[in-house]
C-alpha positions as CSV (number, residue, x, y, z in Angstrom):
1,M,-6.4,11.5,-20.5
2,K,-4.7,13.9,-18.1
3,K,-3.8,12.4,-14.7
4,S,-5.8,13.7,-11.7
5,Y,-4.3,14.2,-8.3
6,Q,-7.7,15.0,-6.7
7,K,-8.2,13.1,-3.5
8,E,-10.9,10.4,-3.4
9,L,-13.7,10.5,-0.9
10,L,-12.6,7.1,0.4
11,D,-9.4,8.7,1.7
12,A,-11.2,10.9,4.1
13,D,-10.7,10.2,7.9
14,E,-14.4,10.3,8.7
15,I,-16.7,7.9,6.8
16,S,-19.7,6.3,8.4
17,E,-19.4,2.5,8.9
18,A,-22.6,1.9,6.8
19,D,-21.3,4.0,3.9
20,L,-17.9,2.3,4.0
21,I,-19.3,-1.2,4.1
22,Q,-21.6,-0.4,1.1
23,N,-18.6,0.8,-0.7
24,L,-16.7,-2.5,0.1
25,K,-19.6,-4.6,-1.1
26,E,-19.8,-2.8,-4.4
27,L,-16.0,-2.9,-4.9
28,K,-16.2,-6.7,-4.5
29,F,-18.8,-6.7,-7.3
30,I,-16.6,-4.6,-9.5
31,N,-13.6,-6.8,-8.9
32,T,-15.6,-9.9,-9.6
33,Y,-17.2,-8.8,-12.8
34,L,-14.8,-6.2,-14.2
35,G,-11.6,-8.1,-14.1
36,G,-10.0,-7.2,-10.8
37,H,-10.0,-10.8,-9.4
38,D,-8.7,-12.2,-12.7
39,V,-5.7,-9.8,-12.6
40,I,-4.8,-11.0,-9.1
41,K,-5.1,-14.6,-10.0
42,K,-2.8,-14.1,-13.0
43,G,-0.3,-12.3,-10.7
44,L,-0.2,-15.2,-8.3
45,K,0.1,-17.8,-11.1
46,R,3.3,-16.1,-12.2
47,F,4.9,-17.4,-9.0
48,G,3.2,-20.8,-8.9
49,K,-0.1,-21.2,-7.3
50,E,0.7,-22.7,-3.9
51,N,3.0,-22.9,-0.9
52,H,3.4,-19.2,-0.4
53,K,3.0,-16.9,2.6
54,I,1.1,-14.0,1.1
55,L,0.3,-10.5,2.3
56,E,-2.1,-8.0,0.7
57,I,-1.6,-4.4,1.7
58,G,-4.7,-2.1,1.5
59,S,-6.9,-5.2,1.7
60,G,-10.2,-3.3,2.1
61,G,-13.1,-5.7,2.3
62,G,-10.8,-8.7,1.9
63,D,-12.5,-10.0,-1.3
64,N,-9.2,-10.5,-3.1
65,L,-7.8,-12.7,-0.3
66,M,-11.0,-14.7,0.1
67,M,-11.1,-15.3,-3.7
68,L,-7.4,-16.5,-3.6
69,K,-8.1,-18.7,-0.6
70,K,-11.0,-20.3,-2.3
71,N,-9.0,-21.0,-5.5
72,F,-5.6,-21.7,-4.0
73,P,-6.2,-23.0,-0.4
74,E,-2.7,-24.3,0.3
75,N,-1.2,-20.8,0.7
76,E,-1.1,-18.8,4.0
77,Y,-2.9,-15.5,3.6
78,A,-2.8,-12.2,5.6
79,G,-4.5,-8.8,4.9
80,L,-3.5,-5.4,6.1
81,D,-5.5,-2.2,6.1
82,I,-5.3,1.1,8.0
83,K,-9.1,1.3,8.5
84,E,-10.6,-0.5,11.6
85,V,-14.0,-0.9,9.8
86,C,-12.3,-2.8,6.9
87,I,-10.5,-5.2,9.3
88,A,-13.6,-5.8,11.3
89,Y,-15.7,-6.4,8.2
90,S,-13.2,-8.7,6.7
91,S,-12.8,-10.7,9.9
92,S,-16.5,-11.2,10.1
93,L,-16.5,-12.8,6.7
94,D,-13.4,-15.0,7.1
95,S,-11.7,-15.5,10.5
96,E,-9.1,-17.9,9.1
97,I,-7.2,-15.2,7.2
98,F,-4.9,-13.2,9.4
99,W,-6.1,-9.6,9.4
100,I,-3.9,-6.7,10.5
101,K,-5.0,-3.1,11.3
102,E,-2.0,-1.0,10.6
103,D,-0.3,1.4,8.2
104,Y,1.7,-0.8,5.9
105,K,4.8,1.5,6.3
106,K,4.8,0.6,10.1
107,H,4.3,-3.1,9.6
108,Q,7.3,-5.2,10.7
109,P,6.6,-8.8,10.1
110,E,8.1,-11.5,12.3
111,K,8.9,-13.5,9.2
112,T,9.3,-12.1,5.7
113,Y,6.5,-12.8,3.3
114,D,7.1,-14.8,0.2
115,L,4.7,-12.6,-1.8
116,I,3.1,-9.2,-1.3
117,F,0.4,-7.7,-3.5
118,N,-2.1,-4.9,-3.7
119,S,-5.1,-4.2,-5.9
120,L,-6.6,-0.8,-6.7
121,F,-4.4,0.6,-3.9
122,C,-1.5,2.4,-5.7
123,H,-3.6,5.1,-7.3
124,H,-4.5,6.5,-3.9
125,F,-0.9,7.7,-3.5
126,D,1.2,10.4,-5.0
127,D,4.2,9.4,-7.1
128,E,6.8,9.9,-4.3
129,S,4.8,7.8,-1.8
130,L,4.3,5.2,-4.5
131,V,8.0,4.8,-5.2
132,E,8.5,4.3,-1.4
133,M,5.7,1.6,-1.5
134,L,7.4,-0.2,-4.4
135,K,10.7,-0.2,-2.4
136,W,8.9,-1.5,0.7
137,M,7.2,-4.4,-1.2
138,N,10.5,-5.3,-2.8
139,K,12.3,-5.3,0.5
140,N,9.7,-7.3,2.5
141,S,9.1,-10.1,0.0
142,T,11.4,-13.0,-0.6
143,K,10.0,-14.2,-4.0
144,G,8.6,-10.8,-5.3
145,F,5.4,-8.9,-5.5
146,F,2.6,-8.0,-7.9
147,I,0.1,-5.2,-8.4
148,G,-3.2,-4.8,-10.1
149,D,-4.3,-1.3,-10.8
150,L,-6.2,0.9,-13.3
151,H,-5.1,1.9,-16.8
152,R,-5.9,5.6,-17.2
153,H,-8.0,5.8,-20.4
154,G,-10.9,7.9,-21.6
155,L,-13.1,4.9,-22.5
156,A,-12.6,3.3,-19.1
157,H,-13.5,6.6,-17.4
158,F,-16.7,7.0,-19.5
159,S,-17.7,3.4,-19.0
160,I,-17.3,3.2,-15.2
161,K,-19.0,6.6,-14.7
162,F,-22.0,5.4,-16.7
163,L,-22.2,2.0,-15.0
164,T,-21.9,3.4,-11.4
165,K,-24.4,6.1,-12.1
166,L,-26.8,3.5,-13.3
167,F,-26.3,0.8,-10.7
168,S,-24.4,2.0,-7.7
169,K,-26.1,2.8,-4.3
170,S,-22.9,4.2,-2.9
171,Y,-22.0,7.9,-3.1
172,L,-18.4,6.8,-2.5
173,V,-18.4,4.5,-5.5
174,K,-20.2,7.0,-7.8
175,N,-17.6,9.7,-7.0
176,D,-14.5,7.6,-6.6
177,A,-14.8,5.0,-9.4
178,P,-14.4,7.4,-12.3
179,L,-11.9,9.5,-10.3
180,S,-9.8,6.3,-9.7
181,V,-9.5,5.9,-13.5
182,Q,-8.2,9.5,-13.7
183,R,-5.7,8.8,-11.0
184,G,-4.6,5.6,-12.7
185,F,-1.4,5.0,-14.7
186,T,-0.1,4.4,-18.2
187,K,2.5,1.7,-18.9
188,K,5.1,4.4,-19.4
189,E,4.4,5.9,-16.0
190,W,4.8,2.5,-14.4
191,E,8.1,2.1,-16.1
192,I,9.3,5.5,-14.7
193,L,8.1,4.7,-11.2
194,L,9.8,1.3,-11.1
195,K,13.0,2.9,-12.4
196,K,12.9,5.5,-9.6
197,A,12.4,2.6,-7.1
198,R,15.5,0.9,-8.7
199,I,13.6,-2.2,-9.7
200,E,14.5,-3.8,-12.9
201,N,13.2,-7.4,-12.9
202,Y,9.6,-6.5,-13.7
203,S,6.9,-7.1,-16.3
204,I,3.8,-5.0,-17.1
205,S,0.8,-6.6,-18.8
206,W,-2.5,-5.1,-19.9
207,C,-5.5,-7.0,-18.7
208,W,-9.3,-6.7,-19.2
209,A,-11.0,-4.3,-18.3
210,F,-8.4,-1.5,-18.5
211,R,-6.1,-2.8,-15.8
212,H,-2.3,-3.3,-15.6
213,L,-0.7,-6.2,-13.9
214,I,2.8,-5.4,-12.6
215,V,4.9,-8.4,-11.6
216,V,8.3,-8.2,-9.9
217,K,10.1,-11.5,-9.5
218,K,13.3,-12.1,-7.6
């Protein structure tokens, strides 16, 4: 499947609060039942499950962090997102996680994080910006970082388009979910991006359902 560089609706500046929250709720459902949370758990387990200071960039509705906190409560968790609605919504669901409203590129932590991760975030960026993100995650983590994102594949595109058309109540999800797959990556593309970022100590694993787990250990 040919890669798409068409912008997703979610990347627009003006989205109503109600529409964005509906999108966040449905993304939590997708992450829960279509493998997203499992990928993130696998990523954390590569470093050991506990005693880490962990940051998620592009934390959205916060469901990844809340899932990790429930399963691995001994870690210290923080979430960063550029959208005010996302931070307010996440804070309303869990006030114990440290939420930060900021562009990740401008974030200057007082103490370096042990681990940084993101999920379904990288495909929102062009290749040049993504290489810079990989460098930033590598620089600002002491133990390494991990990423869960979509494997671009025709079957994945057809399946999510069918499922969201059938069940979704969000125009954002109906439009962006299949487009996200088209903006996703092949294993070879990840290898090229990591090479451009001058990162060598990585592994790339395929996970259900049509996702890649990228782990960089220091």
